[in-house]
py3Dmol code that shows the C-alpha trace and the ligand (Angstrom):
import py3Dmol

protein = """\
ATOM      1  CA  UNK A   1     -10.395  15.528  32.785  1.00  0.00           C
ATOM      2  CA  UNK A   2      -7.118  14.176  31.499  1.00  0.00           C
ATOM      3  CA  UNK A   3      -4.656  16.795  30.270  1.00  0.00           C
ATOM      4  CA  UNK A   4      -3.235  16.268  26.741  1.00  0.00           C
ATOM      5  CA  UNK A   5       0.418  15.299  26.710  1.00  0.00           C
ATOM      6  CA  UNK A   6       2.762  15.894  23.788  1.00  0.00           C
ATOM      7  CA  UNK A   7       6.179  14.394  24.250  1.00  0.00           C
ATOM      8  CA  UNK A   8       9.008  14.797  21.811  1.00  0.00           C
ATOM      9  CA  UNK A   9      11.483  11.883  21.659  1.00  0.00           C
ATOM     10  CA  UNK A  10      14.607  13.295  20.189  1.00  0.00           C
ATOM     11  CA  UNK A  11      16.282   9.849  20.092  1.00  0.00           C
ATOM     12  CA  UNK A  12      19.974   9.912  19.172  1.00  0.00           C
ATOM     13  CA  UNK A  13      19.893  13.320  17.456  1.00  0.00           C
ATOM     14  CA  UNK A  14      21.250  16.816  17.813  1.00  0.00           C
ATOM     15  CA  UNK A  15      24.483  18.338  19.010  1.00  0.00           C
ATOM     16  CA  UNK A  16      24.235  20.418  22.163  1.00  0.00           C
ATOM     17  CA  UNK A  17      24.039  23.565  20.003  1.00  0.00           C
ATOM     18  CA  UNK A  18      21.297  22.166  17.757  1.00  0.00           C
ATOM     19  CA  UNK A  19      19.327  21.150  20.739  1.00  0.00           C
ATOM     20  CA  UNK A  20      19.635  24.517  22.481  1.00  0.00           C
ATOM     21  CA  UNK A  21      18.544  26.210  19.192  1.00  0.00           C
ATOM     22  CA  UNK A  22      15.530  23.875  18.874  1.00  0.00           C
ATOM     23  CA  UNK A  23      14.485  24.694  22.492  1.00  0.00           C
ATOM     24  CA  UNK A  24      14.999  28.406  21.795  1.00  0.00           C
ATOM     25  CA  UNK A  25      12.667  28.139  18.823  1.00  0.00           C
ATOM     26  CA  UNK A  26      10.064  26.230  20.848  1.00  0.00           C
ATOM     27  CA  UNK A  27      10.188  28.784  23.655  1.00  0.00           C
ATOM     28  CA  UNK A  28       8.956  31.454  21.183  1.00  0.00           C
ATOM     29  CA  UNK A  29       5.601  29.728  20.905  1.00  0.00           C
ATOM     30  CA  UNK A  30       2.812  30.527  23.297  1.00  0.00           C
ATOM     31  CA  UNK A  31       1.427  27.030  23.950  1.00  0.00           C
ATOM     32  CA  UNK A  32      -1.884  26.540  25.801  1.00  0.00           C
ATOM     33  CA  UNK A  33      -1.210  26.042  29.436  1.00  0.00           C
ATOM     34  CA  UNK A  34      -3.422  23.017  29.740  1.00  0.00           C
ATOM     35  CA  UNK A  35      -1.209  20.842  27.579  1.00  0.00           C
ATOM     36  CA  UNK A  36       1.778  18.997  29.081  1.00  0.00           C
ATOM     37  CA  UNK A  37       4.784  19.295  26.833  1.00  0.00           C
ATOM     38  CA  UNK A  38       7.738  16.988  27.474  1.00  0.00           C
ATOM     39  CA  UNK A  39      11.025  16.827  25.687  1.00  0.00           C
ATOM     40  CA  UNK A  40      13.352  13.782  25.860  1.00  0.00           C
ATOM     41  CA  UNK A  41      16.896  14.699  24.707  1.00  0.00           C
ATOM     42  CA  UNK A  42      19.843  12.348  25.017  1.00  0.00           C
ATOM     43  CA  UNK A  43      21.337  11.589  28.425  1.00  0.00           C
ATOM     44  CA  UNK A  44      24.289  14.038  27.844  1.00  0.00           C
ATOM     45  CA  UNK A  45      21.830  16.922  27.323  1.00  0.00           C
ATOM     46  CA  UNK A  46      19.438  16.346  30.189  1.00  0.00           C
ATOM     47  CA  UNK A  47      21.039  18.998  32.489  1.00  0.00           C
ATOM     48  CA  UNK A  48      21.565  21.450  29.707  1.00  0.00           C
ATOM     49  CA  UNK A  49      18.000  21.244  28.372  1.00  0.00           C
ATOM     50  CA  UNK A  50      16.494  21.205  31.838  1.00  0.00           C
ATOM     51  CA  UNK A  51      18.338  24.349  32.616  1.00  0.00           C
ATOM     52  CA  UNK A  52      17.112  26.086  29.467  1.00  0.00           C
ATOM     53  CA  UNK A  53      13.578  25.110  30.339  1.00  0.00           C
ATOM     54  CA  UNK A  54      13.641  26.251  34.018  1.00  0.00           C
ATOM     55  CA  UNK A  55      11.199  29.054  33.525  1.00  0.00           C
ATOM     56  CA  UNK A  56       8.906  27.484  30.986  1.00  0.00           C
ATOM     57  CA  UNK A  57       6.146  24.898  31.359  1.00  0.00           C
ATOM     58  CA  UNK A  58       7.992  22.419  29.095  1.00  0.00           C
ATOM     59  CA  UNK A  59       9.162  19.332  31.035  1.00  0.00           C
ATOM     60  CA  UNK A  60      12.211  17.097  30.457  1.00  0.00           C
ATOM     61  CA  UNK A  61      12.292  13.299  30.298  1.00  0.00           C
ATOM     62  CA  UNK A  62      15.130  10.792  29.720  1.00  0.00           C
ATOM     63  CA  UNK A  63      14.774   8.247  26.906  1.00  0.00           C
ATOM     64  CA  UNK A  64      15.918   5.276  29.079  1.00  0.00           C
ATOM     65  CA  UNK A  65      17.165   4.311  32.433  1.00  0.00           C
ATOM     66  CA  UNK A  66      19.000   1.371  33.993  1.00  0.00           C
ATOM     67  CA  UNK A  67      17.322  -0.767  36.624  1.00  0.00           C
ATOM     68  CA  UNK A  68      20.103  -0.640  39.176  1.00  0.00           C
ATOM     69  CA  UNK A  69      20.817   2.388  41.213  1.00  0.00           C
ATOM     70  CA  UNK A  70      24.530   2.197  40.889  1.00  0.00           C
ATOM     71  CA  UNK A  71      27.303  -0.343  40.379  1.00  0.00           C
ATOM     72  CA  UNK A  72      29.419  -1.935  37.621  1.00  0.00           C
ATOM     73  CA  UNK A  73      27.267  -1.265  34.614  1.00  0.00           C
ATOM     74  CA  UNK A  74      29.551   0.461  32.250  1.00  0.00           C
ATOM     75  CA  UNK A  75      27.840   2.941  29.956  1.00  0.00           C
ATOM     76  CA  UNK A  76      24.578   2.888  31.866  1.00  0.00           C
ATOM     77  CA  UNK A  77      22.591   5.728  33.560  1.00  0.00           C
ATOM     78  CA  UNK A  78      20.638   5.293  36.831  1.00  0.00           C
ATOM     79  CA  UNK A  79      17.473   6.896  38.146  1.00  0.00           C
ATOM     80  CA  UNK A  80      19.437   8.839  40.752  1.00  0.00           C
ATOM     81  CA  UNK A  81      21.778  10.289  37.999  1.00  0.00           C
ATOM     82  CA  UNK A  82      18.730  11.360  36.007  1.00  0.00           C
ATOM     83  CA  UNK A  83      17.082  12.875  39.024  1.00  0.00           C
ATOM     84  CA  UNK A  84      20.386  14.724  39.853  1.00  0.00           C
ATOM     85  CA  UNK A  85      19.985  16.302  36.461  1.00  0.00           C
ATOM     86  CA  UNK A  86      16.719  17.656  37.640  1.00  0.00           C
ATOM     87  CA  UNK A  87      14.649  15.203  35.542  1.00  0.00           C
ATOM     88  CA  UNK A  88      12.045  12.893  37.068  1.00  0.00           C
ATOM     89  CA  UNK A  89      10.372  11.469  34.003  1.00  0.00           C
ATOM     90  CA  UNK A  90      11.661   8.632  31.854  1.00  0.00           C
ATOM     91  CA  UNK A  91      10.474   6.790  28.727  1.00  0.00           C
ATOM     92  CA  UNK A  92      10.802   2.983  29.205  1.00  0.00           C
ATOM     93  CA  UNK A  93      10.217   0.110  26.780  1.00  0.00           C
ATOM     94  CA  UNK A  94      10.570   2.066  23.567  1.00  0.00           C
ATOM     95  CA  UNK A  95      10.501  -0.530  20.691  1.00  0.00           C
ATOM     96  CA  UNK A  96      13.951   0.583  19.621  1.00  0.00           C
ATOM     97  CA  UNK A  97      15.281  -0.309  23.066  1.00  0.00           C
ATOM     98  CA  UNK A  98      13.370  -3.621  22.972  1.00  0.00           C
ATOM     99  CA  UNK A  99      14.604  -4.353  19.415  1.00  0.00           C
ATOM    100  CA  UNK A 100      18.134  -3.039  19.156  1.00  0.00           C
ATOM    101  CA  UNK A 101      19.193  -3.441  22.842  1.00  0.00           C
ATOM    102  CA  UNK A 102      17.341  -6.670  23.661  1.00  0.00           C
ATOM    103  CA  UNK A 103      15.204  -5.191  26.471  1.00  0.00           C
ATOM    104  CA  UNK A 104      12.975  -7.947  27.447  1.00  0.00           C
ATOM    105  CA  UNK A 105       9.690  -7.687  29.353  1.00  0.00           C
ATOM    106  CA  UNK A 106      11.625  -9.035  32.399  1.00  0.00           C
ATOM    107  CA  UNK A 107      14.270  -6.320  32.144  1.00  0.00           C
ATOM    108  CA  UNK A 108      11.590  -3.743  31.671  1.00  0.00           C
ATOM    109  CA  UNK A 109       9.716  -4.880  34.745  1.00  0.00           C
ATOM    110  CA  UNK A 110      12.899  -4.184  36.745  1.00  0.00           C
ATOM    111  CA  UNK A 111      13.243  -0.822  35.190  1.00  0.00           C
ATOM    112  CA  UNK A 112       9.633   0.092  35.790  1.00  0.00           C
ATOM    113  CA  UNK A 113       9.956  -1.048  39.507  1.00  0.00           C
ATOM    114  CA  UNK A 114      13.054   1.045  40.008  1.00  0.00           C
ATOM    115  CA  UNK A 115      11.558   4.165  38.402  1.00  0.00           C
ATOM    116  CA  UNK A 116       8.248   3.953  40.215  1.00  0.00           C
ATOM    117  CA  UNK A 117      10.082   3.211  43.574  1.00  0.00           C
ATOM    118  CA  UNK A 118      12.191   6.263  42.967  1.00  0.00           C
ATOM    119  CA  UNK A 119       8.953   8.267  42.456  1.00  0.00           C
ATOM    120  CA  UNK A 120       9.737   8.997  38.799  1.00  0.00           C
ATOM    121  CA  UNK A 121       7.111   9.193  36.285  1.00  0.00           C
ATOM    122  CA  UNK A 122       7.243   6.809  33.294  1.00  0.00           C
ATOM    123  CA  UNK A 123       6.073   6.851  29.710  1.00  0.00           C
ATOM    124  CA  UNK A 124       5.831   3.132  29.163  1.00  0.00           C
ATOM    125  CA  UNK A 125       5.754   2.109  25.563  1.00  0.00           C
ATOM    126  CA  UNK A 126       4.028  -0.901  24.053  1.00  0.00           C
ATOM    127  CA  UNK A 127       3.442  -1.833  20.452  1.00  0.00           C
ATOM    128  CA  UNK A 128       3.017  -4.655  18.074  1.00  0.00           C
ATOM    129  CA  UNK A 129       4.781  -5.753  14.875  1.00  0.00           C
ATOM    130  CA  UNK A 130       2.923  -5.699  11.596  1.00  0.00           C
ATOM    131  CA  UNK A 131       2.894  -9.502  11.650  1.00  0.00           C
ATOM    132  CA  UNK A 132       0.989  -9.342  15.024  1.00  0.00           C
ATOM    133  CA  UNK A 133      -1.580  -7.121  13.488  1.00  0.00           C
ATOM    134  CA  UNK A 134      -1.950  -9.194  10.380  1.00  0.00           C
ATOM    135  CA  UNK A 135      -2.467 -12.290  12.321  1.00  0.00           C
ATOM    136  CA  UNK A 136      -5.018 -10.589  14.649  1.00  0.00           C
ATOM    137  CA  UNK A 137      -2.685 -11.119  17.619  1.00  0.00           C
ATOM    138  CA  UNK A 138      -2.159  -7.323  18.344  1.00  0.00           C
ATOM    139  CA  UNK A 139      -4.505  -7.080  21.295  1.00  0.00           C
ATOM    140  CA  UNK A 140      -2.925 -10.099  23.085  1.00  0.00           C
ATOM    141  CA  UNK A 141       0.464  -8.744  22.388  1.00  0.00           C
ATOM    142  CA  UNK A 142      -0.194  -5.390  24.000  1.00  0.00           C
ATOM    143  CA  UNK A 143      -2.033  -7.027  26.938  1.00  0.00           C
ATOM    144  CA  UNK A 144       1.008  -9.313  27.546  1.00  0.00           C
ATOM    145  CA  UNK A 145       3.475  -6.340  27.432  1.00  0.00           C
ATOM    146  CA  UNK A 146       1.406  -4.496  30.039  1.00  0.00           C
ATOM    147  CA  UNK A 147       0.875  -7.618  32.181  1.00  0.00           C
ATOM    148  CA  UNK A 148       4.566  -8.376  32.351  1.00  0.00           C
ATOM    149  CA  UNK A 149       5.776  -4.911  33.347  1.00  0.00           C
ATOM    150  CA  UNK A 150       3.057  -2.628  34.652  1.00  0.00           C
ATOM    151  CA  UNK A 151      -0.056  -4.610  35.711  1.00  0.00           C
ATOM    152  CA  UNK A 152       1.911  -5.893  38.716  1.00  0.00           C
ATOM    153  CA  UNK A 153       2.361  -2.416  40.096  1.00  0.00           C
ATOM    154  CA  UNK A 154       0.303  -1.241  43.062  1.00  0.00           C
ATOM    155  CA  UNK A 155      -2.644   1.173  42.574  1.00  0.00           C
ATOM    156  CA  UNK A 156      -0.752   4.006  44.041  1.00  0.00           C
ATOM    157  CA  UNK A 157       1.931   3.846  41.314  1.00  0.00           C
ATOM    158  CA  UNK A 158      -0.535   4.583  38.507  1.00  0.00           C
ATOM    159  CA  UNK A 159      -0.485   8.289  39.064  1.00  0.00           C
ATOM    160  CA  UNK A 160       3.048   8.058  37.696  1.00  0.00           C
ATOM    161  CA  UNK A 161       2.306   5.914  34.657  1.00  0.00           C
ATOM    162  CA  UNK A 162       1.642   7.181  31.184  1.00  0.00           C
ATOM    163  CA  UNK A 163       1.114   4.445  28.535  1.00  0.00           C
ATOM    164  CA  UNK A 164       2.417   5.103  24.914  1.00  0.00           C
ATOM    165  CA  UNK A 165       0.851   2.900  22.284  1.00  0.00           C
ATOM    166  CA  UNK A 166       3.371   2.780  19.433  1.00  0.00           C
ATOM    167  CA  UNK A 167       2.713   0.175  16.771  1.00  0.00           C
ATOM    168  CA  UNK A 168       6.276  -0.783  15.500  1.00  0.00           C
ATOM    169  CA  UNK A 169       5.151  -0.710  11.894  1.00  0.00           C
ATOM    170  CA  UNK A 170       4.209   2.991  12.255  1.00  0.00           C
ATOM    171  CA  UNK A 171       7.422   4.198  13.907  1.00  0.00           C
ATOM    172  CA  UNK A 172       9.577   6.266  11.624  1.00  0.00           C
ATOM    173  CA  UNK A 173       7.970   4.687   8.555  1.00  0.00           C
ATOM    174  CA  UNK A 174       5.717   7.440   7.545  1.00  0.00           C
ATOM    175  CA  UNK A 175       2.912   4.915   7.862  1.00  0.00           C
ATOM    176  CA  UNK A 176       0.455   5.938  10.581  1.00  0.00           C
ATOM    177  CA  UNK A 177      -2.188   3.866  12.276  1.00  0.00           C
ATOM    178  CA  UNK A 178      -5.629   5.131  11.282  1.00  0.00           C
ATOM    179  CA  UNK A 179      -7.484   7.182  13.926  1.00  0.00           C
ATOM    180  CA  UNK A 180      -9.936   4.237  14.281  1.00  0.00           C
ATOM    181  CA  UNK A 181      -7.164   1.728  14.836  1.00  0.00           C
ATOM    182  CA  UNK A 182      -5.549   4.020  17.447  1.00  0.00           C
ATOM    183  CA  UNK A 183      -8.837   4.630  19.238  1.00  0.00           C
ATOM    184  CA  UNK A 184      -9.705   0.926  19.189  1.00  0.00           C
ATOM    185  CA  UNK A 185      -6.391   0.037  20.849  1.00  0.00           C
ATOM    186  CA  UNK A 186      -6.466   2.884  23.367  1.00  0.00           C
ATOM    187  CA  UNK A 187      -9.930   1.849  24.488  1.00  0.00           C
ATOM    188  CA  UNK A 188      -8.784  -1.743  24.692  1.00  0.00           C
ATOM    189  CA  UNK A 189      -5.842  -0.595  26.954  1.00  0.00           C
ATOM    190  CA  UNK A 190      -8.187   1.498  29.103  1.00  0.00           C
ATOM    191  CA  UNK A 191     -10.518  -1.395  29.452  1.00  0.00           C
ATOM    192  CA  UNK A 192      -7.885  -3.840  30.704  1.00  0.00           C
ATOM    193  CA  UNK A 193      -6.517  -1.227  33.062  1.00  0.00           C
ATOM    194  CA  UNK A 194     -10.090  -1.138  34.436  1.00  0.00           C
ATOM    195  CA  UNK A 195     -10.297  -4.890  34.641  1.00  0.00           C
ATOM    196  CA  UNK A 196      -6.894  -5.191  36.430  1.00  0.00           C
ATOM    197  CA  UNK A 197      -7.383  -2.114  38.673  1.00  0.00           C
ATOM    198  CA  UNK A 198     -10.562  -0.080  38.596  1.00  0.00           C
ATOM    199  CA  UNK A 199     -12.571   2.434  36.639  1.00  0.00           C
ATOM    200  CA  UNK A 200     -11.156   5.427  38.442  1.00  0.00           C
ATOM    201  CA  UNK A 201      -7.519   4.464  37.490  1.00  0.00           C
ATOM    202  CA  UNK A 202      -8.537   3.538  33.991  1.00  0.00           C
ATOM    203  CA  UNK A 203     -10.262   6.902  33.521  1.00  0.00           C
ATOM    204  CA  UNK A 204      -7.293   8.831  34.821  1.00  0.00           C
ATOM    205  CA  UNK A 205      -4.407   7.103  33.089  1.00  0.00           C
ATOM    206  CA  UNK A 206      -3.095   9.001  30.092  1.00  0.00           C
ATOM    207  CA  UNK A 207      -2.658   6.864  26.920  1.00  0.00           C
ATOM    208  CA  UNK A 208      -0.723   8.559  24.181  1.00  0.00           C
ATOM    209  CA  UNK A 209      -0.049   7.422  20.606  1.00  0.00           C
ATOM    210  CA  UNK A 210       3.305   7.298  18.799  1.00  0.00           C
ATOM    211  CA  UNK A 211       4.157   6.434  15.225  1.00  0.00           C
ATOM    212  CA  UNK A 212       4.628   8.978  12.392  1.00  0.00           C
ATOM    213  CA  UNK A 213       2.539  11.651  14.019  1.00  0.00           C
ATOM    214  CA  UNK A 214       2.921  14.765  11.902  1.00  0.00           C
ATOM    215  CA  UNK A 215       1.113  18.151  11.619  1.00  0.00           C
ATOM    216  CA  UNK A 216      -1.125  16.706   8.859  1.00  0.00           C
ATOM    217  CA  UNK A 217      -2.497  13.818  10.912  1.00  0.00           C
ATOM    218  CA  UNK A 218      -2.176  14.949  14.489  1.00  0.00           C
ATOM    219  CA  UNK A 219      -5.668  16.530  14.803  1.00  0.00           C
ATOM    220  CA  UNK A 220      -7.518  13.364  13.584  1.00  0.00           C
ATOM    221  CA  UNK A 221      -5.611  11.192  15.941  1.00  0.00           C
ATOM    222  CA  UNK A 222      -5.702  13.425  18.951  1.00  0.00           C
ATOM    223  CA  UNK A 223      -9.471  14.000  18.656  1.00  0.00           C
ATOM    224  CA  UNK A 224     -10.174  10.351  19.359  1.00  0.00           C
ATOM    225  CA  UNK A 225     -11.935   9.845  22.683  1.00  0.00           C
ATOM    226  CA  UNK A 226      -9.213   7.782  24.359  1.00  0.00           C
ATOM    227  CA  UNK A 227      -6.194   9.400  22.812  1.00  0.00           C
ATOM    228  CA  UNK A 228      -4.527  11.682  25.360  1.00  0.00           C
ATOM    229  CA  UNK A 229      -1.788  13.067  23.147  1.00  0.00           C
ATOM    230  CA  UNK A 230       1.315  11.715  21.416  1.00  0.00           C
ATOM    231  CA  UNK A 231       4.873  10.607  21.579  1.00  0.00           C
ATOM    232  CA  UNK A 232       6.576  12.235  18.644  1.00  0.00           C
ATOM    233  CA  UNK A 233       9.861  11.083  17.115  1.00  0.00           C
ATOM    234  CA  UNK A 234      10.914  12.584  13.742  1.00  0.00           C
ATOM    235  CA  UNK A 235       8.538  15.545  13.773  1.00  0.00           C
ATOM    236  CA  UNK A 236       9.797  16.623  17.228  1.00  0.00           C
ATOM    237  CA  UNK A 237      13.155  17.585  15.605  1.00  0.00           C
ATOM    238  CA  UNK A 238      11.550  20.493  13.735  1.00  0.00           C
ATOM    239  CA  UNK A 239      10.220  23.306  15.858  1.00  0.00           C
ATOM    240  CA  UNK A 240       7.470  24.325  13.459  1.00  0.00           C
ATOM    241  CA  UNK A 241       6.232  20.703  13.076  1.00  0.00           C
ATOM    242  CA  UNK A 242       6.442  20.020  16.788  1.00  0.00           C
ATOM    243  CA  UNK A 243       4.594  23.178  17.638  1.00  0.00           C
ATOM    244  CA  UNK A 244       1.882  22.495  15.030  1.00  0.00           C
ATOM    245  CA  UNK A 245       1.435  19.031  16.630  1.00  0.00           C
ATOM    246  CA  UNK A 246       1.161  20.566  20.115  1.00  0.00           C
ATOM    247  CA  UNK A 247      -1.358  23.084  18.798  1.00  0.00           C
ATOM    248  CA  UNK A 248      -3.458  20.279  17.229  1.00  0.00           C
ATOM    249  CA  UNK A 249      -3.885  18.520  20.532  1.00  0.00           C
TER     250      UNK A 249
END
"""
ligand_1 = """\
9
PGA
P 8.158 8.720 14.853
O 8.695 8.109 16.220
O 7.283 9.847 15.287
O 9.468 9.188 14.163
O 7.497 7.606 14.039
C 7.849 7.893 17.355
C 8.636 7.248 18.413
O 9.458 6.423 18.160
O 8.364 7.467 19.702
"""
view = py3Dmol.view(width=600, height=400)
view.addModel(protein, "pdb")
view.setStyle({"model": 0}, {"cartoon": {"style": "trace"}})
view.addModel(ligand_1, "xyz")
view.setStyle({"model": 1}, {"stick": {}})
view.zoomTo()
view.show()
């Protein structure tokens, strides 16, 4: 049985005080123990938020990571730095990184290699543009993103891979993929994991959905057979909304 995962991607939001207050509000909820809840604050708040969540079952992830372990990469953060903040999960390949920071499949492959070699868990994001979907190219696009960065990983690494399907046209736009569209893509992803690896890995990998998930649509999306939770942007900045989404999973 795959555990449901609800991850909040705070993106570039919140002062330290705002983040602490958001965490304090979340800690007042009594979330079911069988749901994995993950919060991804900015790099500067990893230690702070991790410390605040020490005695809770909420985990912390970083939003990004560099592929090198150290060196002359001004402004970048390595896996060992993230780990020394007590955090061992990272989001990789978010469409905002791919689009605004030119992260290519090749760069992402290096980041995935580094994270998995360092025994970190990754939430690897894939997603198509509206034009891909309109031209019927969305399945090929997702397949190619997976082939280039994660389908070359050894079987053993799959225990540390979570896939997030995030159609770009649904991120921060208020437009959500329909439950059927989400289920169709998640099943496609599970099937190609099975083709490239085996049924057991395909059945155990968590595939979560991101793109304008809110309290009003969470239940319909999360109840789909191959949807194992969500990666939540905007709605994760409000404790009531995020809690309602966790409780809908
Ligand atoms: P959104 O963002 O929920 O604000 O659409 C999702 C994401 O970017 O992970």
